[in-house]
N, C-alpha and C positions, 0 to 999 in steps of 0.2 A: 503494500500499498503505498509505502513511505516514496517508493520507485515513482509510483504513477506520478501521486503528488510534485516529485521535485520534475519528473518529465511539464506534466503540466505548468508547472513556476516559471522554467528558465526557458522552457521551449516558444515553440508557435507553432498555427496549426498549417498546414501543409496545403496541397492541394487538393490531400485529398479530405480535407479539415478534422484530418486528426493530427492530436499533438502533437511535435517533432523536436526534436532536440539532438545537436551534434553529442556523439561519445566523451569528446576532450571537455564540453561544457561542464554533461553532467557529472564526468571524474570530479573535477574543479571543485564546482557546486556541493556535492557531495560527498568530498575527501572524510570530513569527519562528521560523515552521521550514519553513513555508509561503506561499513569497513571494506568488506563483502562483496563489494559494488558485480565486480564481475559474477559469483555465483551465483547472485541477485537478478540478475539480469537473464544466469542464462535458466534459471527454473521457473523465468518469467520467463521467459520467451518456450521452452520446450517444453513445460509440464500447466501450464495454466493458461499458456496465448496469450497472454496479456500485451506482449510487447514484440516489435518484430525488429531484424536489423541486418543485414548482410553478413555471412560468416558466425562463425561457433561460438569464437572466445575476441573478444574487443581488448586488444594493445595498447599502452599509452607508449609512446605516441604516434605509432605507428597507422592506428585509428582515431585519431581525435578528429576527424570530418566525418566520419558512418553518422548516418541519422539512425537515431534511436525511437521508435514510432508505437506511440500507444494504443493499442486495437482497440480499448473499450473507455469510453468516454469515462 
């Protein structure tokens, strides 16, 4: 839930009307709150289908521009 709130707070609406934020921004804004950001993102993508992003595992700084999209409002 914290991850979804962070995407809404720090992101913007994409062309599909869904909240989206770059991984770099999400990483910077949640570093102190979500210590296990990658684990949270992977679980939300695989098990809960709450978010979407290209790839399996996002890493800084390589993936800082990859968009993390919130699929549910």
